[in-house]
C-alpha positions in Angstrom: -18.1 50.8 -61.6 -17.8 47.2 -62.8 -14.7 46.6 -60.6 -16.5 48.0 -57.6 -19.5 45.7 -58.2 -17.3 42.7 -58.5 -15.6 43.6 -55.2 -18.9 44.1 -53.5 -20.3 40.8 -54.8 -17.2 39.0 -53.6 -17.5 40.5 -50.2 -21.2 39.6 -49.9 -20.6 36.1 -51.2 -17.9 35.7 -48.5 -20.5 36.7 -45.9 -22.8 33.9 -47.0 -21.6 31.7 -44.2 -18.5 29.7 -43.2 -19.7 26.7 -45.1 -18.1 28.1 -48.1 -14.7 27.8 -46.4 -15.1 24.4 -44.8 -11.5 23.6 -43.8 -12.0 19.9 -43.9 -12.3 17.6 -46.9 -15.8 16.2 -47.6 -14.4 12.7 -47.2 -13.7 13.4 -43.5 -17.1 14.8 -42.6 -19.3 12.6 -40.5 -16.4 10.4 -39.4 -15.2 9.6 -35.9 -12.4 12.2 -36.0 -11.2 14.6 -33.3 -10.1 17.9 -34.7 -7.7 20.1 -32.7 -4.8 22.5 -33.3 -1.1 22.8 -32.4 1.0 26.0 -32.1 4.6 24.8 -31.7 6.2 23.2 -34.7 7.4 19.8 -33.5 11.1 19.3 -34.2 11.2 15.7 -33.4 9.1 12.9 -32.1 11.8 10.7 -30.6 11.0 9.8 -27.0 14.5 10.2 -25.7 14.6 13.8 -27.0 10.9 14.8 -26.6 10.3 17.6 -24.2 8.3 20.5 -25.7 4.5 20.5 -25.0 3.4 19.6 -28.5 6.0 16.9 -28.9 5.0 15.3 -25.7 1.3 15.4 -26.8 2.1 13.5 -30.0 4.5 11.0 -28.5 2.3 10.1 -25.6 -0.3 8.7 -27.9 2.2 6.5 -29.8 4.8 5.4 -27.3 3.9 3.5 -24.1 6.0 3.6 -21.0 5.3 0.8 -18.4 3.2 3.1 -16.1 0.6 5.8 -16.5 -1.6 8.0 -14.4 -5.2 7.2 -13.6 -7.2 9.4 -15.9 -9.8 10.5 -13.3 -8.3 10.3 -9.8 -6.9 13.2 -7.9 -4.4 13.4 -6.3 -2.7 11.6 -9.2 -2.4 7.9 -8.9 0.1 5.6 -10.7 -1.4 2.6 -12.5 0.0 0.0 -15.0 0.2 0.7 -18.7 2.1 -2.1 -20.4 3.3 -3.3 -17.0 1.3 -6.0 -15.2 1.5 -4.0 -11.9 3.2 -1.0 -10.4 6.6 -2.4 -9.4 7.5 -2.5 -5.8 11.1 -1.6 -4.7 13.6 -4.1 -3.4 16.5 -2.6 -1.3 20.1 -3.7 -1.2 23.1 -2.6 0.9 26.5 -1.6 -0.5 27.5 -5.3 -0.8 24.3 -6.2 -2.8 22.6 -8.0 0.1 18.8 -7.7 0.4 17.4 -5.3 3.0 13.9 -5.4 4.6 11.2 -3.2 3.2 11.4 -0.9 6.3 15.1 -0.4 6.1 16.4 3.0 7.0 17.3 5.1 3.9 20.8 5.5 5.2 21.4 1.8 4.9 20.0 1.5 1.3 22.8 1.6 -1.3 20.7 0.4 -4.2 17.0 0.0 -5.1 15.8 -2.5 -7.7 12.6 -2.2 -9.7 11.6 -5.3 -11.5 9.0 -4.5 -14.2 6.9 -7.3 -15.6 5.1 -6.4 -18.9 1.9 -7.9 -20.1 2.4 -10.6 -22.8 0.8 -10.4 -26.2 1.2 -6.6 -26.7 2.0 -5.9 -30.4 3.7 -3.0 -32.1 1.9 -1.0 -34.8 2.3 -2.2 -38.4 5.7 -0.9 -39.6 8.2 -1.6 -42.5 10.9 -2.2 -39.9 9.4 -5.6 -39.1 9.2 -6.9 -42.6 11.5 -7.7 -45.5 11.8 -4.9 -48.0 13.1 -4.8 -51.6 16.9 -4.4 -51.8 16.7 -1.1 -53.7 15.3 1.3 -51.1 16.8 4.4 -52.7 13.6 4.8 -54.7 11.4 5.1 -51.6 10.9 8.7 -50.3 8.2 8.2 -47.6 7.4 5.5 -45.2 4.2 4.8 -47.2 6.4 3.9 -50.2 7.7 0.7 -48.5 5.5 -2.1 -49.8 5.6 -4.5 -46.8 4.5 -4.1 -43.2 4.9 -6.3 -40.2 4.8 -6.4 -36.4 6.1 -8.4 -33.4 5.4 -8.7 -29.7 6.7 -6.2 -27.2 9.4 -7.7 -25.0 11.4 -6.6 -22.0 14.6 -6.1 -24.0 12.8 -3.2 -25.9 12.6 -1.2 -22.7 16.3 -1.9 -21.9 17.3 -0.8 -25.4 15.3 2.4 -24.9 17.1 3.2 -21.7 20.4 2.7 -23.4 19.4 5.2 -26.1 19.4 7.9 -23.5 23.2 7.7 -23.8 23.3 7.4 -27.6 26.2 9.6 -28.9 24.1 10.7 -31.9 21.2 11.9 -29.7 20.6 14.5 -27.1 18.5 13.5 -24.2 17.6 16.3 -21.7 17.4 13.8 -18.8 20.7 11.9 -19.4 22.6 14.0 -16.7 19.9 13.4 -14.1 19.4 9.7 -14.8 23.2 9.2 -14.8 23.0 10.2 -11.1 20.5 7.4 -10.4 20.7 4.5 -12.9 23.7 2.4 -12.0 26.4 2.5 -14.6 24.6 4.9 -17.0 27.3 7.5 -16.9 30.1 5.0 -17.6 27.9 3.5 -20.3 27.6 6.9 -22.1 31.3 7.4 -21.9 31.9 3.9 -23.4 29.5 4.6 -26.3 31.3 7.9 -27.0 34.6 5.9 -27.4 33.0 3.2 -29.6 34.1 2.9 -33.3 30.8 4.1 -34.6 30.3 7.0 -32.2 31.3 9.6 -34.8 29.6 8.0 -37.8 26.0 7.8 -39.0 25.8 4.0 -39.1 23.7 1.8 -36.9 25.1 1.5 -33.4 23.7 -1.8 -32.1 23.2 -1.1 -28.4 22.5 -4.7 -27.6 26.2 -5.3 -27.8 26.9 -2.9 -24.9 25.8 -4.1 -21.4 24.4 -1.7 -18.9 24.5 -2.8 -15.2 21.5 -0.6 -14.3 19.1 -2.0 -16.9 18.9 -5.7 -17.6 16.4 -8.0 -19.3 15.7 -10.9 -16.9 13.6 -12.9 -19.4 11.2 -12.2 -22.2 8.7 -10.2 -20.1 10.7 -8.9 -17.1 13.5 -6.4 -16.8 15.3 -4.8 -13.9 16.3 -1.2 -13.3 18.8 -0.6 -10.5 19.2 2.9 -9.1 21.4 4.3 -6.4 20.0 4.9 -3.0 16.3 5.2 -2.2 14.4 7.3 -4.7 10.6 6.4 -4.7 9.9 9.3 -7.2 11.7 7.2 -9.8 8.3 5.5 -10.5 7.0 8.8 -11.8 9.7 8.8 -14.5 8.4 5.4 -15.7 5.2 7.2 -17.0 7.3 9.4 -19.3 8.1 8.9 -23.0 11.8 8.7 -22.1 11.2 5.2 -20.7 8.9 4.0 -23.6 10.1 0.9 -25.5 12.2 1.0 -28.7 12.6 -2.1 -30.9 16.1 -2.5 -32.2 14.6 -3.3 -35.6 13.3 0.2 -35.9 16.6 1.7 -34.9 18.4 -0.4 -37.5 15.8 0.3 -40.2 16.0 4.1 -39.9 19.8 4.0 -39.7 20.2 2.7 -43.2 22.3 4.9 -45.6 20.2 7.6 -47.3 17.3 7.5 -44.9 18.2 10.6 -42.9 18.5 12.7 -46.1 14.8 11.9 -46.8 13.6 12.5 -43.2 13.0 8.8 -42.9 14.2 8.9 -39.3 12.8 7.8 -35.9 12.0 11.3 -34.9 9.9 11.8 -38.0 8.2 8.4 -38.1 7.8 7.1 -34.5 6.9 3.5 -33.8 5.1 2.3 -30.7 2.5 0.1 -29.1 0.1 2.9 -28.1 -3.5 3.5 -29.2 -2.5 5.7 -32.2 0.1 5.8 -34.9 1.3 8.8 -36.9 0.1 8.4 -40.5 0.7 12.0 -41.7 3.5 14.3 -40.6 3.7 17.8 -41.9 4.6 19.9 -38.9 4.1 23.1 -40.9 0.4 22.3 -41.6 -1.1 19.1 -40.5 -0.4 15.9 -38.5 -2.7 12.9 -38.3 -2.9 10.1 -35.8 -4.9 7.0 -36.6 -6.1 4.1 -34.5 -3.4 1.4 -34.1 -5.1 -1.8 -35.3 -2.8 -3.8 -33.0 -3.6 -1.9 -29.8 -4.3 -4.3 -27.0 -7.7 -3.1 -25.9 -7.4 -1.2 -22.7 -10.7 -0.3 -21.1 -12.1 3.0 -19.7 -11.8 3.4 -15.9 -14.8 2.7 -13.6 -13.6 4.8 -10.7 -12.8 8.5 -10.2 -13.0 11.3 -7.7 -16.2 12.8 -6.2 -18.3 14.5 -8.9 -17.0 12.5 -11.8 -20.1 10.3 -12.0 -22.4 13.3 -11.9 -20.4 14.9 -14.7 -20.9 11.8 -16.9 -17.2 10.8 -16.7 -18.0 7.2 -15.7 -20.7 6.5 -18.3 -18.2 4.6 -20.5 -17.0 2.4 -17.6 -15.4 -0.8 -19.0 -15.6 0.1 -22.7 -12.6 -0.7 -24.8 -10.2 2.2 -25.8 -9.6 4.2 -27.8 -13.0 5.7 -28.8 -11.8 8.0 -31.6 -10.6 6.5 -34.9 -8.6 9.5 -36.1 -7.1 12.7 -34.6 -6.3 15.6 -36.9 -3.9 18.3 -35.7 -3.8 21.5 -37.7 -1.2 24.1 -37.1 -2.6 27.5 -36.5 -0.3 30.5 -36.5 -2.8 33.1 -35.6 -5.4 33.1 -32.8 -8.4 34.7 -34.6 -8.9 32.1 -37.3 -8.3 29.3 -34.7 -10.9 30.8 -32.4 -13.5 31.3 -35.2 -13.1 27.7 -36.4 -13.8 26.5 -32.9 -16.9 28.6 -32.7 -18.0 27.2 -36.0 -17.5 23.7 -34.7 -14.6 22.8 -36.9 -12.4 22.3 -33.8 -13.7 20.1 -31.0 -11.9 21.8 -28.1 -10.0 25.0 -27.5 -8.1 26.9 -24.9 -9.0 30.5 -24.2 -6.6 33.3 -25.2 -6.6 36.6 -23.4 -8.2 38.3 -26.5 -11.1 35.9 -26.4 -11.6 35.7 -22.6 -14.4 38.2 -22.3 -16.2 36.7 -25.2 -16.1 33.2 -23.5 -16.1 33.7 -19.8 -17.8 36.0 -17.3 -16.8 36.4 -13.7 -19.5 37.1 -11.1 -19.4 39.5 -8.2 -18.3 36.8 -5.8 -15.5 35.6 -8.1 -17.4 32.7 -9.5 -16.6 31.8 -13.2 -19.1 30.8 -15.8 -19.5 30.8 -19.6 -21.1 33.8 -21.3 -24.8 33.3 -22.5 -23.5 33.1 -26.1 -21.2 30.2 -25.2 -23.9 28.5 -23.2 -26.4 28.9 -26.1 -24.0 26.9 -28.3 -23.8 24.1 -25.7 -20.1 24.8 -25.1 -18.7 23.4 -21.8 -16.0 24.9 -19.6 -13.5 22.8 -17.7 -11.1 24.4 -15.2 -8.1 22.8 -13.4 -5.3 24.2 -11.3 -2.0 23.5 -13.0 0.8 21.6 -11.1 2.8 24.9 -11.3 3.7 27.7 -8.9 4.8 31.3 -9.6 6.5 33.2 -6.9 8.8 36.1 -6.0 11.9 34.9 -4.2 14.0 36.7 -1.7 17.7 36.1 -2.0 18.4 34.8 1.5 22.1 35.8 1.2 21.2 39.4 0.9 22.2 41.5 3.9 18.9 43.4 4.0 16.1 40.9 3.2 18.0 37.7 3.7 19.1 35.7 6.7 17.2 34.5 9.7 17.2 37.7 11.9 13.8 38.8 13.2 14.1 42.1 11.4 14.7 40.5 8.0 12.0 38.0 8.5 9.4 40.7 9.3 10.4 42.7 6.2 9.7 39.6 4.1 6.4 39.0 5.9 5.3 42.6 5.4 6.0 42.5 1.7 4.2 39.1 1.4 1.1 40.6 2.9 1.2 43.8 1.0 1.4 42.3 -2.5 -2.2 41.5 -3.2 -2.1 38.3 -5.2 -5.9 38.2 -5.5 -5.9 41.5 -7.3 -3.0 40.4 -9.5 -4.8 37.3 -10.6 -8.0 39.3 -11.3 -6.3 42.0 -13.3 -3.5 40.2 -15.1 -4.6 36.6 -15.2 -8.3 37.1 -16.0 -9.0 35.3 -12.8 -7.2 32.2 -14.0 -5.3 31.3 -10.9 -5.6 30.8 -7.1 -3.3 32.4 -4.5 -0.6 30.1 -3.3 -0.4 29.3 0.4 2.9 27.3 -0.1 4.9 25.8 -2.9 2.4 22.9 -3.2 -0.5 23.3 -5.7 -3.8 21.4 -5.3 -3.6 17.8 -6.6 -0.2 17.2 -5.0 0.0 15.1 -1.9 0.6 17.3 1.2 -1.6 20.2 -0.1 -4.4 20.9 2.4 -7.6 22.6 1.5 -9.6 25.0 3.6 -8.6 26.4 7.0 -5.9 23.7 7.6 -4.1 24.8 4.4 -3.9 28.6 4.8 -0.7 30.5 5.4 -1.3 32.1 8.8 1.3 34.8 8.3 -0.5 36.3 5.3 -4.1 35.1 5.8 -6.7 34.7 8.4 -9.8 32.5 8.3 -13.0 34.6 8.6 -16.6 34.0 7.4 -15.7 30.5 6.2 -12.9 31.6 3.9 -9.3 32.8 3.7 -8.9 36.6 3.8 -5.6 38.4 3.3 -4.5 40.4 6.3 -4.9 44.1 6.2 -2.2 46.5 5.1 -2.0 47.8 8.7 -0.6 44.4 9.8 2.1 44.7 7.2 2.9 48.2 8.3 3.2 47.1 11.9 5.6 44.3 10.9 7.7 46.8 8.9 7.9 49.2 11.9 8.9 46.3 14.2 11.7 45.5 11.8 13.0 49.1 12.2 11.5 50.6 9.1 8.3 52.6 10.1 6.5 54.0 7.0 9.4 52.6 4.9 12.2 54.6 6.6 15.0 53.6 8.8 14.0 54.4 12.4 17.6 55.6 13.2 18.8 57.3 10.1 15.6 58.2 8.2 16.9 56.7 5.0 14.2 55.1 2.7 13.8 51.4 2.4 14.7 50.4 -1.2 14.0 47.0 -2.6 15.5 45.9 -5.9 13.5 43.6 -8.1 15.3 41.8 -11.0 13.1 40.7 -13.8 13.1 39.7 -17.5 9.7 41.3 -18.0 9.5 43.1 -21.4 7.0 43.6 -24.1 3.3 44.2 -24.0 1.9 44.3 -20.5 5.2 44.5 -18.7 4.9 48.2 -17.8 1.4 47.8 -16.4 2.6 44.9 -14.2 5.5 46.9 -13.0 3.3 49.9 -12.3 0.9 47.7 -10.3 3.8 46.3 -8.3 5.1 49.7 -7.5 1.7 50.6 -6.0 1.9 47.5 -3.8 5.2 48.6 -2.3 4.0 52.2 -2.0 1.3 51.0 0.4 4.2 50.3 2.8 6.1 53.4 1.9 8.8 51.2 0.4 10.6 52.2 -2.9 10.8 49.5 -5.5 13.6 49.7 -8.1 12.9 47.4 -11.0 16.0 46.2 -12.9 14.9 44.7 -16.2 17.5 42.6 -18.1 17.7 39.9 -20.7 17.2 36.3 -19.6 20.9 35.2 -19.8 22.0 38.2 -17.7 19.2 37.5 -15.2 20.3 33.8 -14.9 23.9 34.9 -14.3 22.8 37.3 -11.5 20.7 34.6 -9.9 23.6 32.1 -10.1 25.9 34.6 -8.4 23.4 35.8 -5.8 23.5 39.3 -7.2 19.8 39.8 -6.8 17.5 40.9 -3.9 14.0 40.0 -5.1 13.2 38.1 -8.3 10.3 36.5 -10.2 10.4 32.8 -10.8 8.2 29.8 -11.4 8.2 26.0 -11.4 6.3 23.4 -13.4 6.2 19.9 -11.9 8.1 17.1 -13.5 6.0 14.7 -11.6 3.1 15.0 -9.0 5.1 14.5 -5.8 5.6 17.1 -3.0 9.4 16.4 -3.2 9.4 18.0 -6.7 8.3 21.3 -5.2 9.8 21.3 -1.7 13.3 20.6 -3.0 13.2 24.2 -4.4 13.9 25.3 -0.8 16.2 22.5 0.3 19.6 23.9 1.5 21.9 21.6 -0.5 20.0 22.7 -3.6 21.2 26.4 -3.0 21.9 28.1 -6.3 25.0 30.0 -5.2 26.8 27.4 -3.1 25.7 24.2 -4.9 24.4 25.3 -8.3 21.0 23.7 -7.5 17.4 24.9 -8.1 17.0 26.7 -4.7 17.3 30.2 -6.3 16.4 31.8 -3.0 19.4 30.2 -1.4 17.2 29.4 1.6 18.7 27.2 4.3 17.0 26.0 7.5 18.5 23.1 9.3 15.2 21.7 10.6 13.6 22.1 7.2 16.5 20.3 5.6 16.3 17.4 8.1 12.6 17.0 7.6 13.0 17.1 3.8 15.6 14.3 3.8 13.1 12.2 5.8 10.1 13.2 3.7 11.7 12.7 0.3 12.1 8.9 0.7 8.7 8.2 2.3 5.6 6.8 0.8 2.4 8.9 0.9 0.7 8.4 4.2 -0.2 10.2 7.6 3.4 10.4 8.7 4.6 12.0 5.5 1.7 14.4 5.7 2.6 15.3 9.3 6.2 16.1 8.2 5.0 18.1 5.3 2.8 20.2 7.6 5.7 21.0 9.8 7.9 21.9 6.8 5.2 24.3 5.4 4.9 25.9 8.9 8.6 26.6 8.8 8.3 28.1 5.4 5.4 30.3 6.4 7.3 31.7 9.3 10.6 32.3 7.4 8.8 33.5 4.2 11.7 33.0 1.7 9.2 33.6 -1.0 6.3 35.9 -1.6 3.9 33.1 -2.2 2.4 34.0 -5.6 -0.2 31.9 -7.3 -1.0 28.6 -9.0 -2.3 29.2 -12.6 -5.6 27.8 -13.7 -6.1 26.2 -17.0 -9.4 26.9 -18.8 -10.5 24.6 -21.5 -13.6 24.8 -23.8 -15.2 21.8 -25.5 -18.3 21.4 -27.6 -21.2 19.3 -26.3 -20.3 16.4 -28.6 -16.8 15.9 -27.0 -17.2 13.6 -24.0 -15.0 12.2 -21.3 -12.6 15.2 -21.3 -11.0 15.9 -17.9 -8.1 18.4 -17.7 -4.8 17.2 -16.5 -1.3 18.7 -16.7 0.5 15.5 -15.7 -0.9 12.8 -17.9 -0.4 13.3 -21.6 -1.9 10.1 -23.1 -5.5 11.3 -22.7 -6.8 11.1 -26.2 -7.7 7.5 -25.9 -10.3 8.2 -23.2 -12.2 10.9 -25.1 -15.2 10.2 -27.2 -17.0 12.0 -30.0 -20.8 12.1 -30.6 -20.4 12.3 -34.4 -24.2 12.7 -35.1 -24.6 15.6 -32.8 -21.5 17.3 -34.2 -22.8 17.0 -37.8 -26.2 18.3 -36.8 -24.8 21.4 -34.9 -22.2 22.1 -37.5 -24.8 22.2 -40.3 -27.0 24.4 -38.1 -24.3 26.9 -37.3 -22.9 27.0 -40.8 -26.0 27.3 -43.0 -25.4 29.5 -46.1 -26.8 33.0 -45.6 -28.6 33.6 -48.9 -29.9 37.1 -48.4 -26.6 38.7 -49.5 -27.0 36.9 -52.9 -30.5 38.2 -53.2 -29.2 41.7 -52.2 -26.5 41.5 -54.8 -29.0 40.4 -57.5 -31.3 43.3 -56.5 -28.5 45.8 -56.5 -27.3 44.6 -59.9 -30.9 44.9 -61.3 -31.3 48.3 -59.8 -28.0 49.5 -61.3 -28.7 47.9 -64.7 -32.3 49.0 -65.1 -31.6 52.7 -65.8 -29.1 51.6 -68.4 -31.6 49.3 -70.1 -34.3 51.9 -70.2 -31.9 54.5 -71.5 -30.8 52.1 -74.2 -34.4 51.4 -75.2 -35.2 55.1 -75.4 -32.1 55.6 -77.6 -33.2 52.8 -79.9 -36.7 54.2 -80.3 -35.4 57.7 -81.0 -33.1 56.3 -83.7 -36.0 54.3 -85.3 -38.1 57.4 -85.5 -35.4 59.4 -87.2 
């Protein structure tokens, strides 16, 4: 009985309110701190290697490339970060002679970008910039080093960083791609591999190795020379790969014994950004604190329509960053993470499938809003369409569904109409997506909204909106292709379509069952061939597929980054490119070659419109959907605008600390009635024993 009472009391005490389990130290309460969570365990925070989502999130707050995206404007707009201005290209012919700005792309052998950085930018305080005691073996963390220093950011730091892409001790995921563009980078990488220190863990001073494609002109200017005309290169200058690296930091962390103690650049990053990493425990907690040397960038004063009404321009002109400290906590399970958000211990959260119905309700007309419980807490919902596309590709080399014959084209069009993307999004995405009309998602130049942007093969414009054409239209197309009701008009054999997929695990069967029903509407038999990812990739490379699932996330917000997925010379089988459908249309390819090197403007839009019209007619893909990102935030978190392109967004966000403390205290008041209930229960259980004891004592006294 005693053990049962103790267990019951413990349970009731645990129900007395989450204040008993406050996950944050008392010293942090009431401070200007942003609390959030991360799921992936970062392996490294070195900009030349950084590529996972969490790693990019951390590095983007610390390292500063020369350019960045405007926080509020859509379509996305490039603006300076450390650069004085967005650099303009200068064109050269094969002999190195200047060409006019309107030179034909075929004449352009090289493009020069001269980037001028702002003077007076300082690095964060760091031991690499100060003299240290001779005996560093006794130091085990960066905090152990007694001295800190800084210096000014100079152009040579950006050149040094570009050279690190080819460092023989590192692995950069973009070295191969950049070697095709930056003049001399491939030969530079080969030269480093042959250097005396290539196989040793000593400091390799990259200043001693010249690189033709990246040269410091003076203290504040450097030049990058690339092959041909590639205007999309400017987008790469927003990424951590092109952030500066001081040679002192590389030398400091290359000292003997440092790697064994994790005193490495990928563990202790150094930059000029608004924050610096002061605590790094990827298994539990990582902390960013305001860089005292940050130059004082200001909040933007312009945005897109609706931003002013949403309060996103209220902080116009105020110095950044607003938040003093950012605490990332690793959460391995969804339930405790979600509960901490509801209690106010996390300032923002995504929405997992398990929590979707608790957070969001979808109206009869498809409109999305927060549930009354979420609204009562003042929680806000932000949605944005990701710069991604998911699709089903036809292998255009396949003898049945491929090629440019009218019959094959009509089979593809019929299947594209029959697969109800709206239903798929509703059932399997919780409504988090929009049907794709083309490869281009919203926010990318070339995407058109409304009637002008619909795919006329699959949709028609009625009652002010796009409506998927009826299944009868798909059946007529299939009959015109020689397969009425899914059977060959001459032989009577059934039409069989093979789908290759890697779908396994929870939910895969229901998706496949749903897909089978879509094909059954046409009388077509679907054969699903599930396989592991490596085998699937091999089949796609060899063209041994008929229909397959694929997707693409944008590297940068330019139409070229999506439309190249259907460019003939990018064919997977013939050229090993990213065109997994092996689609080839001479007119489309000619237009693509013109469009890719153009600046955004009416003429580029006109060419893109024609390219999309060709794709609509040929239907090399079943146009799937663009996913929607849903983000929740508490009322005290201000200036939060979702973006999947810019990653340096923490500096723009602001915390109303007083409101947070007030609501946290209100939501997490101790519930005292369980204590009273325990006390009453203990009294009720003890009273009979006390009375019995007294009666026994009286009886003994009388005897």
